[in-house]
N, C-alpha and C positions, 0 to 999 in steps of 0.2 A: 544433515542440519534440521534442526528442530526449529520450527517458524514461532514457536511459545518460548523459547529459550529465554533467560535473563538477562545473558548477555549477547550484545550485540556480535555481530559477524566484522570482521574486516572491511569488507567491502561496503560497509552503510558508512562510512566515515566517509568517502568521496560523493553520496547520493545527495541529489538537486532537489527540489521542490518541484512536483510536476502539478503545475495548476488543471490542464486538464487530468483524467484519470487514464493515463497512458504515457507510455516513453516520451519525454520528449525531445530525444534524438531522431527516432524510426517511427515514433506514432503506435508502436507494437501496444497490445493489450496487455493487462496485467494477466491474463490467464498464460502468456506465453512467457513469462517471465523464468528464468533457469534459477533462482532462489527468491524466497520470500522469509522477511522478516518481521514480527509484529511489536513495536513498544509497548507490549502492556503493562510494565511499571509506571511509567507517567502519563497517567488519563489527564485530557484535557475537559473543563465542562463548556459546552458549546452555548449558544444563545438559547435555545430552550433545554437546558438542564439537564441535558443527555452528555455523557462520555462520549470522546471520540478519542482514539490512537492514530500514532502515528504506523503505517504502514511501509514498508520497505520493499523494494522490488529490484532483483538486478536481471535485466533485459536481455535477451539473445545477442543485440548488439555490443555487450558489454557496458551499456550505459545503467549506473545504479541511481534510482530513484525513489521520492516517497512521496505518498499522499494522505490526506487524513481520511480514517475510515469513514466517516461520514459522507465524504465526496465519490465513495465507489458506487458506480451505477448500479441498481438494482439487475439481480441475475436472470440470464433468459431460461433459468431452469425453473423458477417458482413461476408459479400460475398468477394470473393475472386477477384482480379484483373483480368481484362480480358485485 
């Protein structure tokens, strides 16, 4: 499965909006997702005039959820600003 495919996978149809960037059922992080799909065909303009996309995740617990790309927390793999 391609996370950037233009066609959404069937499991995204039942996804619910997660207001915290984790599974709303079991609170697992997005990095624990079994499948990921990003809706890059329909960007939305935020208040700061930056584009954001819907990111869809299918969790280990089988809950499908989505959140805005702008709500994703910073990666722990990046260096902090100095």
